[in-house]
DRENPA-620425 format. One record per residue: residue in one letter; x, y, z of N, C-alpha, C, O in turn. Coordinates in nm, 4 decimals. Layout:
{setor: A; n.c1: X; n.c2: Y; n.c3: Z; ca.c1: X; ca.c2: Y; ca.c3: Z; c.c1: X; c.c2: Y; c.c3: Z; o.c1: X; o.c2: Y; o.c3: Z} .
...
This chain:
{setor: M; n.c1: -0.3354; n.c2: -10.8223; n.c3: -2.0695; ca.c1: -0.2742; ca.c2: -10.7058; ca.c3: -2.1120; c.c1: -0.1329; c.c2: -10.7485; c.c3: -2.2308; o.c1: -0.0349; o.c2: -10.8144; o.c3: -2.1961} .
{setor: F; n.c1: -0.1489; n.c2: -10.7079; n.c3: -2.3326; ca.c1: -0.0489; ca.c2: -10.7419; ca.c3: -2.4222; c.c1: 0.0921; c.c2: -10.7123; c.c3: -2.3691; o.c1: 0.0901; o.c2: -10.6352; o.c3: -2.2731} .
{setor: P; n.c1: 0.2201; n.c2: -10.7558; n.c3: -2.4089; ca.c1: 0.3692; ca.c2: -10.7064; ca.c3: -2.3930; c.c1: 0.3909; c.c2: -10.5589; c.c3: -2.4857; o.c1: 0.3515; o.c2: -10.5332; o.c3: -2.5994} .
{setor: V; n.c1: 0.4558; n.c2: -10.4896; n.c3: -2.4053; ca.c1: 0.5121; ca.c2: -10.3518; ca.c3: -2.4729; c.c1: 0.6270; c.c2: -10.4465; c.c3: -2.5617; o.c1: 0.6753; o.c2: -10.5571; o.c3: -2.5374} .
{setor: V; n.c1: 0.6480; n.c2: -10.3466; n.c3: -2.6797; ca.c1: 0.7639; ca.c2: -10.3911; ca.c3: -2.7805; c.c1: 0.8731; c.c2: -10.2959; c.c3: -2.7426; o.c1: 0.8446; o.c2: -10.1788; o.c3: -2.7178} .
{setor: R; n.c1: 0.9927; n.c2: -10.3381; n.c3: -2.7369; ca.c1: 1.1244; ca.c2: -10.2648; ca.c3: -2.7232; c.c1: 1.2271; c.c2: -10.2422; c.c3: -2.8643; o.c1: 1.1851; o.c2: -10.2734; o.c3: -2.9757} .
{setor: V; n.c1: 1.3294; n.c2: -10.1996; n.c3: -2.8493; ca.c1: 1.4196; ca.c2: -10.2092; ca.c3: -2.9735; c.c1: 1.4954; c.c2: -10.3261; c.c3: -2.9660; o.c1: 1.5670; o.c2: -10.3511; o.c3: -2.8691} .
{setor: G; n.c1: 1.4832; n.c2: -10.4019; n.c3: -3.0666; ca.c1: 1.5386; ca.c2: -10.5098; ca.c3: -3.0914; c.c1: 1.4184; c.c2: -10.6344; c.c3: -3.1428; o.c1: 1.4405; o.c2: -10.7242; o.c3: -3.2240} .
{setor: D; n.c1: 1.3032; n.c2: -10.6114; n.c3: -3.0775; ca.c1: 1.1940; ca.c2: -10.6892; ca.c3: -3.1129; c.c1: 1.1671; c.c2: -10.7429; c.c3: -3.2508; o.c1: 1.2055; o.c2: -10.6832; o.c3: -3.3514} .
{setor: K; n.c1: 1.0926; n.c2: -10.8703; n.c3: -3.2548; ca.c1: 1.0934; ca.c2: -10.8839; ca.c3: -3.4370; c.c1: 0.9633; c.c2: -10.8322; c.c3: -3.4624; o.c1: 0.8786; o.c2: -10.7843; o.c3: -3.3870} .
{setor: T; n.c1: 0.9672; n.c2: -10.8613; n.c3: -3.6392; ca.c1: 0.7794; ca.c2: -10.8231; ca.c3: -3.6683; c.c1: 0.7896; c.c2: -10.9748; c.c3: -3.7747; o.c1: 0.8800; o.c2: -11.0511; o.c3: -3.8086} .
{setor: T; n.c1: 0.6592; n.c2: -10.9645; n.c3: -3.7973; ca.c1: 0.6272; ca.c2: -11.1002; ca.c3: -3.8844; c.c1: 0.6763; c.c2: -11.1125; c.c3: -4.0081; o.c1: 0.6830; o.c2: -11.2207; o.c3: -4.0665} .
{setor: H; n.c1: 0.7177; n.c2: -10.9908; n.c3: -4.0612; ca.c1: 0.7888; ca.c2: -10.9930; ca.c3: -4.2060; c.c1: 0.9146; c.c2: -11.0367; c.c3: -4.1786; o.c1: 0.9670; o.c2: -11.0614; o.c3: -4.2872} .
{setor: G; n.c1: 0.9963; n.c2: -11.0608; n.c3: -4.0821; ca.c1: 1.1143; ca.c2: -11.0918; ca.c3: -4.0200; c.c1: 1.2296; c.c2: -10.9666; c.c3: -3.9993; o.c1: 1.3446; o.c2: -11.0005; o.c3: -3.9713} .
{setor: G; n.c1: 1.1989; n.c2: -10.8314; n.c3: -4.0126; ca.c1: 1.2114; ca.c2: -10.7086; ca.c3: -3.9212; c.c1: 1.2251; c.c2: -10.7262; c.c3: -3.8039; o.c1: 1.1980; o.c2: -10.8237; o.c3: -3.7337} .
{setor: M; n.c1: 1.2873; n.c2: -10.5877; n.c3: -3.7711; ca.c1: 1.2963; ca.c2: -10.5809; ca.c3: -3.6383; c.c1: 1.2823; c.c2: -10.4042; c.c3: -3.6189; o.c1: 1.2807; o.c2: -10.3260; o.c3: -3.7139} .
{setor: V; n.c1: 1.2740; n.c2: -10.3700; n.c3: -3.4921; ca.c1: 1.2265; ca.c2: -10.2513; ca.c3: -3.4206; c.c1: 1.3891; c.c2: -10.2003; c.c3: -3.4111; o.c1: 1.4707; o.c2: -10.2780; o.c3: -3.3614} .
{setor: L; n.c1: 1.4310; n.c2: -10.0723; n.c3: -3.4587; ca.c1: 1.5550; ca.c2: -10.0226; ca.c3: -3.4373; c.c1: 1.5655; c.c2: -9.8774; c.c3: -3.4028; o.c1: 1.6618; o.c2: -9.8109; o.c3: -3.4411} .
{setor: A; n.c1: 1.4711; n.c2: -9.8283; n.c3: -3.3332; ca.c1: 1.4537; ca.c2: -9.7019; ca.c3: -3.2717; c.c1: 1.3307; c.c2: -9.7251; c.c3: -3.1818; o.c1: 1.2263; o.c2: -9.7879; o.c3: -3.1994} .
{setor: G; n.c1: 1.3873; n.c2: -9.6406; n.c3: -3.0627; ca.c1: 1.2970; ca.c2: -9.6579; ca.c3: -2.9554; c.c1: 1.2896; c.c2: -9.5170; c.c3: -2.8779; o.c1: 1.3194; o.c2: -9.4121; o.c3: -2.9350} .
{setor: S; n.c1: 1.2457; n.c2: -9.5224; n.c3: -2.7377; ca.c1: 1.2107; ca.c2: -9.3879; ca.c3: -2.7023; c.c1: 1.3741; c.c2: -9.3510; c.c3: -2.6257; o.c1: 1.4441; o.c2: -9.4499; o.c3: -2.6045} .
{setor: G; n.c1: 1.4206; n.c2: -9.2393; n.c3: -2.5937; ca.c1: 1.5173; ca.c2: -9.1927; ca.c3: -2.5457; c.c1: 1.5155; c.c2: -9.1783; c.c3: -2.3448; o.c1: 1.6020; o.c2: -9.1607; o.c3: -2.2590} .
{setor: T; n.c1: 1.3562; n.c2: -9.1993; n.c3: -2.3453; ca.c1: 1.3432; ca.c2: -9.1490; ca.c3: -2.2428; c.c1: 1.2750; c.c2: -9.2767; c.c3: -2.1425; o.c1: 1.2984; o.c2: -9.2916; o.c3: -2.0225} .
{setor: M; n.c1: 1.1965; n.c2: -9.3514; n.c3: -2.2170; ca.c1: 1.1238; ca.c2: -9.4671; ca.c3: -2.1607; c.c1: 1.2052; c.c2: -9.5860; c.c3: -2.1494; o.c1: 1.2885; o.c2: -9.5860; o.c3: -2.2400} .
{setor: T; n.c1: 1.2150; n.c2: -9.6921; n.c3: -2.0711; ca.c1: 1.2930; ca.c2: -9.8368; ca.c3: -2.0995; c.c1: 1.1967; c.c2: -9.9100; c.c3: -1.9917; o.c1: 1.1304; o.c2: -9.8762; o.c3: -1.8936} .
{setor: F; n.c1: 1.2275; n.c2: -10.0385; n.c3: -2.0691; ca.c1: 1.1595; ca.c2: -10.1779; ca.c3: -1.9657; c.c1: 1.2623; c.c2: -10.2495; c.c3: -1.9903; o.c1: 1.3177; o.c2: -10.2467; o.c3: -2.1002} .
{setor: A; n.c1: 1.3044; n.c2: -10.3279; n.c3: -1.8857; ca.c1: 1.4084; ca.c2: -10.4016; ca.c3: -1.8552; c.c1: 1.5147; c.c2: -10.3464; c.c3: -1.9362; o.c1: 1.5585; o.c2: -10.4182; o.c3: -2.0261} .
{setor: N; n.c1: 1.5683; n.c2: -10.2196; n.c3: -1.9181; ca.c1: 1.6665; ca.c2: -10.1405; ca.c3: -1.9539; c.c1: 1.6884; c.c2: -10.1365; c.c3: -2.1217; o.c1: 1.8029; o.c2: -10.1386; o.c3: -2.1669} .
{setor: I; n.c1: 1.5825; n.c2: -10.1313; n.c3: -2.2016; ca.c1: 1.5782; ca.c2: -10.1241; ca.c3: -2.3290; c.c1: 1.4693; c.c2: -10.0569; c.c3: -2.3584; o.c1: 1.3542; o.c2: -10.0857; o.c3: -2.3255} .
{setor: P; n.c1: 1.5312; n.c2: -9.9042; n.c3: -2.4637; ca.c1: 1.4048; ca.c2: -9.8496; ca.c3: -2.5064; c.c1: 1.2880; c.c2: -9.9251; c.c3: -2.5495; o.c1: 1.2964; o.c2: -10.0319; o.c3: -2.6100} .
{setor: V; n.c1: 1.1680; n.c2: -9.8622; n.c3: -2.5142; ca.c1: 1.0004; ca.c2: -9.9164; ca.c3: -2.5456; c.c1: 0.9992; c.c2: -9.8611; c.c3: -2.7013; o.c1: 1.0698; o.c2: -9.7629; o.c3: -2.7242} .
{setor: A; n.c1: 0.9279; n.c2: -9.9149; n.c3: -2.8026; ca.c1: 0.9268; ca.c2: -9.8704; ca.c3: -2.9396; c.c1: 0.8194; c.c2: -9.7836; c.c3: -2.8844; o.c1: 0.7718; o.c2: -9.7967; o.c3: -2.7716} .
{setor: R; n.c1: 0.7715; n.c2: -9.6604; n.c3: -3.0047; ca.c1: 0.6344; ca.c2: -9.5640; ca.c3: -3.0122; c.c1: 0.6038; c.c2: -9.6198; c.c3: -3.1591; o.c1: 0.6735; o.c2: -9.6913; o.c3: -3.2311} .
{setor: K; n.c1: 0.4829; n.c2: -9.5666; n.c3: -3.1795; ca.c1: 0.4143; ca.c2: -9.4848; ca.c3: -3.2930; c.c1: 0.5371; c.c2: -9.4177; c.c3: -3.3653; o.c1: 0.6279; o.c2: -9.3742; o.c3: -3.2945} .
{setor: G; n.c1: 0.5438; n.c2: -9.4086; n.c3: -3.4799; ca.c1: 0.6564; ca.c2: -9.3528; ca.c3: -3.4920; c.c1: 0.7875; c.c2: -9.3815; c.c3: -3.5679; o.c1: 0.8379; o.c2: -9.3426; o.c3: -3.6733} .
{setor: D; n.c1: 0.8256; n.c2: -9.4791; n.c3: -3.4542; ca.c1: 0.9783; ca.c2: -9.5207; ca.c3: -3.4440; c.c1: 0.9927; c.c2: -9.6335; c.c3: -3.5761; o.c1: 0.9197; o.c2: -9.7233; o.c3: -3.6180} .
{setor: K; n.c1: 1.1254; n.c2: -9.5790; n.c3: -3.6171; ca.c1: 1.1611; ca.c2: -9.6555; ca.c3: -3.7385; c.c1: 1.1885; c.c2: -9.8741; c.c3: -3.6990; o.c1: 1.2414; o.c2: -9.9294; o.c3: -3.6026} .
{setor: V; n.c1: 1.1351; n.c2: -9.9222; n.c3: -3.8022; ca.c1: 1.1360; ca.c2: -10.0500; ca.c3: -3.8179; c.c1: 1.1875; c.c2: -10.0647; c.c3: -3.9558; o.c1: 1.1650; o.c2: -9.9936; o.c3: -4.0537} .
{setor: S; n.c1: 1.3064; n.c2: -10.2356; n.c3: -3.9381; ca.c1: 1.3412; ca.c2: -10.2633; ca.c3: -4.0894; c.c1: 1.2429; c.c2: -10.3572; c.c3: -4.1277; o.c1: 1.1717; o.c2: -10.4178; o.c3: -4.0477} .
{setor: C; n.c1: 1.2387; n.c2: -10.3713; n.c3: -4.2777; ca.c1: 1.1515; ca.c2: -10.5021; ca.c3: -4.3182; c.c1: 1.2176; c.c2: -10.5327; c.c3: -4.4285; o.c1: 1.2292; o.c2: -10.4570; o.c3: -4.5249} .
{setor: P; n.c1: 1.2846; n.c2: -10.6951; n.c3: -4.4157; ca.c1: 1.3566; ca.c2: -10.7392; ca.c3: -4.5460; c.c1: 1.2690; c.c2: -10.7423; c.c3: -4.6916; o.c1: 1.3130; o.c2: -10.7289; o.c3: -4.8058} .
{setor: I; n.c1: 1.1074; n.c2: -10.7683; n.c3: -4.6395; ca.c1: 1.0775; ca.c2: -10.7707; ca.c3: -4.7955; c.c1: 1.1081; c.c2: -10.6842; c.c3: -4.8703; o.c1: 1.1275; o.c2: -10.5686; o.c3: -4.8328} .
{setor: P; n.c1: 1.1227; n.c2: -10.7399; n.c3: -5.0417; ca.c1: 1.1763; ca.c2: -10.6245; ca.c3: -5.1100; c.c1: 1.0428; c.c2: -10.5624; c.c3: -5.1283; o.c1: 0.9266; o.c2: -10.6031; o.c3: -5.1286} .
{setor: G; n.c1: 1.1197; n.c2: -10.4169; n.c3: -5.1478; ca.c1: 1.0348; ca.c2: -10.2773; ca.c3: -5.1766; c.c1: 0.9633; c.c2: -10.2500; c.c3: -5.0376; o.c1: 0.8748; o.c2: -10.1658; o.c3: -5.0229} .
{setor: H; n.c1: 0.9984; n.c2: -10.3079; n.c3: -4.9667; ca.c1: 0.9311; ca.c2: -10.2325; ca.c3: -4.8513; c.c1: 1.0348; c.c2: -10.1384; c.c3: -4.7334; o.c1: 1.0259; o.c2: -10.0198; o.c3: -4.7016} .
{setor: G; n.c1: 1.1170; n.c2: -10.2283; n.c3: -4.6945; ca.c1: 1.2886; ca.c2: -10.1475; ca.c3: -4.6851; c.c1: 1.2188; c.c2: -10.1060; c.c3: -4.5612; o.c1: 1.1193; o.c2: -10.1623; o.c3: -4.5157} .
{setor: P; n.c1: 1.2893; n.c2: -9.9848; n.c3: -4.5011; ca.c1: 1.2602; ca.c2: -9.9198; ca.c3: -4.3585; c.c1: 1.1204; c.c2: -9.8828; c.c3: -4.3762; o.c1: 1.0566; o.c2: -9.8639; o.c3: -4.4798} .
{setor: T; n.c1: 1.0850; n.c2: -9.8763; n.c3: -4.2509; ca.c1: 0.8752; ca.c2: -9.8623; ca.c3: -4.2127; c.c1: 0.9107; c.c2: -9.8106; c.c3: -4.1055; o.c1: 1.0206; o.c2: -9.7979; o.c3: -4.0516} .
{setor: T; n.c1: 0.7671; n.c2: -9.7694; n.c3: -4.0672; ca.c1: 0.7816; ca.c2: -9.7167; ca.c3: -3.9063; c.c1: 0.6413; c.c2: -9.7475; c.c3: -3.8473; o.c1: 0.5544; o.c2: -9.7960; o.c3: -3.9198} .
{setor: I; n.c1: 0.6200; n.c2: -9.7217; n.c3: -3.7255; ca.c1: 0.5260; ca.c2: -9.8151; ca.c3: -3.6549; c.c1: 0.4295; c.c2: -9.6925; c.c3: -3.6416; o.c1: 0.4488; o.c2: -9.5754; o.c3: -3.6088} .
{setor: I; n.c1: 0.2887; n.c2: -9.7817; n.c3: -3.6893; ca.c1: 0.1512; ca.c2: -9.7178; ca.c3: -3.7295; c.c1: 0.0288; c.c2: -9.7152; c.c3: -3.6127; o.c1: -0.0883; o.c2: -9.6772; o.c3: -3.6115} .
{setor: E; n.c1: 0.1154; n.c2: -9.7729; n.c3: -3.5214; ca.c1: -0.0057; ca.c2: -9.8322; ca.c3: -3.4065; c.c1: 0.0632; c.c2: -9.7839; c.c3: -3.2427; o.c1: 0.1805; o.c2: -9.8050; o.c3: -3.2120} .
{setor: G; n.c1: -0.0205; n.c2: -9.7286; n.c3: -3.1682; ca.c1: 0.0296; ca.c2: -9.7165; ca.c3: -3.0268; c.c1: -0.1015; c.c2: -9.7106; c.c3: -2.9430; o.c1: -0.2143; o.c2: -9.6800; o.c3: -2.9817} .
{setor: N; n.c1: -0.0625; n.c2: -9.7446; n.c3: -2.8277; ca.c1: -0.1703; ca.c2: -9.7573; ca.c3: -2.7466; c.c1: -0.1919; c.c2: -9.6103; c.c3: -2.6779; o.c1: -0.0928; o.c2: -9.5519; o.c3: -2.6342} .
{setor: P; n.c1: -0.3041; n.c2: -9.5585; n.c3: -2.6696; ca.c1: -0.3282; ca.c2: -9.4054; ca.c3: -2.6281; c.c1: -0.3347; c.c2: -9.4222; c.c3: -2.4802; o.c1: -0.3500; o.c2: -9.3110; o.c3: -2.4297} .
{setor: N; n.c1: -0.3297; n.c2: -9.5073; n.c3: -2.3991; ca.c1: -0.3273; ca.c2: -9.5036; ca.c3: -2.2690; c.c1: -0.1954; c.c2: -9.5050; c.c3: -2.2298; o.c1: -0.1773; o.c2: -9.4682; o.c3: -2.1137} .
{setor: Y; n.c1: -0.1155; n.c2: -9.5310; n.c3: -2.2815; ca.c1: 0.0206; ca.c2: -9.5618; ca.c3: -2.2437; c.c1: 0.1128; c.c2: -9.4420; c.c3: -2.3230; o.c1: 0.1133; o.c2: -9.4699; o.c3: -2.4429} .
{setor: L; n.c1: 0.1624; n.c2: -9.3630; n.c3: -2.3057; ca.c1: 0.2275; ca.c2: -9.2523; ca.c3: -2.3579; c.c1: 0.3620; c.c2: -9.1990; c.c3: -2.2794; o.c1: 0.3878; o.c2: -9.1901; o.c3: -2.1593} .
{setor: D; n.c1: 0.4473; n.c2: -9.1629; n.c3: -2.4154; ca.c1: 0.6140; ca.c2: -9.1592; ca.c3: -2.3729; c.c1: 0.5833; c.c2: -9.0079; c.c3: -2.4422; o.c1: 0.5194; o.c2: -8.9895; o.c3: -2.5458} .
{setor: N; n.c1: 0.6507; n.c2: -8.8970; n.c3: -2.3508; ca.c1: 0.6443; ca.c2: -8.7762; ca.c3: -2.3748; c.c1: 0.4985; c.c2: -8.7130; c.c3: -2.5148; o.c1: 0.5143; o.c2: -8.6357; o.c3: -2.6093} .
{setor: G; n.c1: 0.3877; n.c2: -8.7767; n.c3: -2.4756; ca.c1: 0.2761; ca.c2: -8.7939; ca.c3: -2.5460; c.c1: 0.2375; c.c2: -8.8822; c.c3: -2.7116; o.c1: 0.1485; o.c2: -8.8823; o.c3: -2.7967} .
{setor: I; n.c1: 0.3669; n.c2: -8.9485; n.c3: -2.6845; ca.c1: 0.3607; ca.c2: -9.0546; ca.c3: -2.8058; c.c1: 0.3044; c.c2: -9.1866; c.c3: -2.7332; o.c1: 0.3393; o.c2: -9.2225; o.c3: -2.6208} .
{setor: P; n.c1: 0.2094; n.c2: -9.2546; n.c3: -2.8171; ca.c1: 0.1605; ca.c2: -9.3812; ca.c3: -2.7775; c.c1: 0.2716; c.c2: -9.5106; c.c3: -2.8223; o.c1: 0.3314; o.c2: -9.5312; o.c3: -2.9279} .
{setor: V; n.c1: 0.2691; n.c2: -9.5810; n.c3: -2.6998; ca.c1: 0.3721; ca.c2: -9.7057; ca.c3: -2.7032; c.c1: 0.3086; c.c2: -9.8013; c.c3: -2.7773; o.c1: 0.1898; o.c2: -9.8335; o.c3: -2.7748} .
{setor: A; n.c1: 0.4197; n.c2: -9.8536; n.c3: -2.8589; ca.c1: 0.3651; ca.c2: -9.9873; ca.c3: -2.9248; c.c1: 0.3619; c.c2: -10.0987; c.c3: -2.8270; o.c1: 0.4403; o.c2: -10.0952; o.c3: -2.7322} .
{setor: F; n.c1: 0.2538; n.c2: -10.2270; n.c3: -2.8447; ca.c1: 0.2466; ca.c2: -10.2951; ca.c3: -2.7732; c.c1: 0.2491; c.c2: -10.4291; c.c3: -2.8828; o.c1: 0.2333; o.c2: -10.4109; o.c3: -3.0035} .
{setor: H; n.c1: 0.2689; n.c2: -10.5515; n.c3: -2.8298; ca.c1: 0.2376; ca.c2: -10.6675; ca.c3: -2.9196; c.c1: 0.1274; c.c2: -10.6833; c.c3: -3.0116; o.c1: 0.0128; o.c2: -10.6755; o.c3: -2.9673} .
{setor: G; n.c1: 0.1471; n.c2: -10.7034; n.c3: -3.1282; ca.c1: 0.0244; ca.c2: -10.7175; ca.c3: -3.2245; c.c1: -0.0345; c.c2: -10.5562; c.c3: -3.3210; o.c1: -0.1155; o.c2: -10.5386; o.c3: -3.4120} .
{setor: H; n.c1: 0.0652; n.c2: -10.4559; n.c3: -3.2342; ca.c1: 0.0104; ca.c2: -10.3439; ca.c3: -3.3071; c.c1: 0.1124; c.c2: -10.3656; c.c3: -3.4686; o.c1: 0.2047; o.c2: -10.4454; o.c3: -3.4849} .
{setor: K; n.c1: 0.0519; n.c2: -10.2579; n.c3: -3.5782; ca.c1: 0.1223; ca.c2: -10.2826; ca.c3: -3.6906; c.c1: 0.2007; c.c2: -10.1864; c.c3: -3.7490; o.c1: 0.1931; o.c2: -10.0731; o.c3: -3.7015} .
{setor: C; n.c1: 0.2705; n.c2: -10.2053; n.c3: -3.8364; ca.c1: 0.3626; ca.c2: -10.0893; ca.c3: -3.9268; c.c1: 0.3070; c.c2: -10.0689; c.c3: -4.0557; o.c1: 0.2035; o.c2: -10.1243; o.c3: -4.0926} .
{setor: A; n.c1: 0.3791; n.c2: -9.9841; n.c3: -4.1305; ca.c1: 0.3239; ca.c2: -9.9287; ca.c3: -4.2388; c.c1: 0.3319; c.c2: -10.0095; c.c3: -4.3404; o.c1: 0.2597; o.c2: -9.9996; o.c3: -4.4396} .
{setor: C; n.c1: 0.4379; n.c2: -10.1135; n.c3: -4.3211; ca.c1: 0.4176; ca.c2: -10.1706; ca.c3: -4.4542; c.c1: 0.3315; c.c2: -10.3280; c.c3: -4.4795; o.c1: 0.3264; o.c2: -10.4013; o.c3: -4.5782} .
{setor: G; n.c1: 0.2576; n.c2: -10.3404; n.c3: -4.3152; ca.c1: 0.1923; ca.c2: -10.4382; ca.c3: -4.3111; c.c1: 0.2199; c.c2: -10.5540; c.c3: -4.2227; o.c1: 0.1532; o.c2: -10.6574; o.c3: -4.2264} .
{setor: C; n.c1: 0.3160; n.c2: -10.5345; n.c3: -4.1463; ca.c1: 0.3725; ca.c2: -10.6305; ca.c3: -4.0686; c.c1: 0.3262; c.c2: -10.6071; c.c3: -3.8873; o.c1: 0.2677; o.c2: -10.5191; o.c3: -3.8242} .
{setor: T; n.c1: 0.3646; n.c2: -10.6862; n.c3: -3.8672; ca.c1: 0.2678; ca.c2: -10.7107; ca.c3: -3.6971; c.c1: 0.4124; c.c2: -10.7063; c.c3: -3.6030; o.c1: 0.5058; o.c2: -10.7847; o.c3: -3.6197} .
{setor: L; n.c1: 0.4098; n.c2: -10.6300; n.c3: -3.5319; ca.c1: 0.5168; ca.c2: -10.6440; ca.c3: -3.4126; c.c1: 0.4828; c.c2: -10.7410; c.c3: -3.3016; o.c1: 0.3737; o.c2: -10.7621; o.c3: -3.2487} .
{setor: I; n.c1: 0.6126; n.c2: -10.8002; n.c3: -3.2763; ca.c1: 0.5934; ca.c2: -10.9512; ca.c3: -3.1760; c.c1: 0.6923; c.c2: -10.8611; c.c3: -3.0523; o.c1: 0.7856; o.c2: -10.7827; o.c3: -3.0701} .
{setor: S; n.c1: 0.6417; n.c2: -10.8992; n.c3: -2.9527; ca.c1: 0.7149; ca.c2: -10.8491; ca.c3: -2.8235; c.c1: 0.8031; c.c2: -10.9649; c.c3: -2.7782; o.c1: 0.7586; o.c2: -11.0772; o.c3: -2.7547} .
{setor: S; n.c1: 0.9260; n.c2: -10.9313; n.c3: -2.7681; ca.c1: 1.0026; ca.c2: -11.0619; ca.c3: -2.6854; c.c1: 0.9995; c.c2: -11.0690; c.c3: -2.5363; o.c1: 1.0821; o.c2: -11.1318; o.c3: -2.4700} .
{setor: L; n.c1: 0.8835; n.c2: -10.9900; n.c3: -2.4796; ca.c1: 0.8561; ca.c2: -10.9834; ca.c3: -2.3094; c.c1: 0.7293; c.c2: -11.1073; c.c3: -2.2947; o.c1: 0.6893; o.c2: -11.1470; o.c3: -2.4041} .
{setor: P; n.c1: 0.6787; n.c2: -11.1563; n.c3: -2.2013; ca.c1: 0.6043; ca.c2: -11.2285; ca.c3: -2.1568; c.c1: 0.4589; c.c2: -11.1397; c.c3: -2.1490; o.c1: 0.4893; o.c2: -11.0249; o.c3: -2.1165} .
{setor: A; n.c1: 0.3605; n.c2: -11.1483; n.c3: -2.1613; ca.c1: 0.1925; ca.c2: -11.0937; ca.c3: -2.1334; c.c1: 0.2245; c.c2: -11.0759; c.c3: -1.9809; o.c1: 0.2748; o.c2: -11.1632; o.c3: -1.9102} .
{setor: A; n.c1: 0.1837; n.c2: -10.9351; n.c3: -1.9357; ca.c1: 0.1884; ca.c2: -10.9255; ca.c3: -1.7865; c.c1: 0.0382; c.c2: -10.8054; c.c3: -1.7960; o.c1: -0.0007; o.c2: -10.7276; o.c3: -1.8831} .
{setor: Q; n.c1: -0.0067; n.c2: -10.8389; n.c3: -1.6732; ca.c1: -0.1090; ca.c2: -10.6988; ca.c3: -1.5831; c.c1: -0.0223; c.c2: -10.5885; c.c3: -1.5583; o.c1: 0.0770; o.c2: -10.6006; o.c3: -1.4864} .
{setor: V; n.c1: -0.0603; n.c2: -10.4613; n.c3: -1.6244; ca.c1: -0.0240; ca.c2: -10.3374; ca.c3: -1.5723; c.c1: -0.1218; c.c2: -10.2826; c.c3: -1.4814; o.c1: -0.2362; o.c2: -10.3271; o.c3: -1.4893} .
{setor: G; n.c1: -0.0922; n.c2: -10.1817; n.c3: -1.3854; ca.c1: -0.1662; ca.c2: -10.1078; ca.c3: -1.3021; c.c1: -0.2780; c.c2: -10.1651; c.c3: -1.1689; o.c1: -0.3396; o.c2: -10.0834; o.c3: -1.1006} .
């Protein structure tokens, strides 16, 4: 299982996750979800959103983002957590 992405985690474009859940945390840091905001330093990209999430892991009906999921600018999310089995 790929690890969950949280606020502050990086992207392959050098940006980072800016927003996350108000209710679900992992190691006391909010998890990122589909639709949450991400920064992107590439000219012309600016602020963007997470466009993927795992439909099997929901936070108030919103899919949670995991390592390898994509953002609207084309970057890939990079989790700061090690891979782990869930369940």
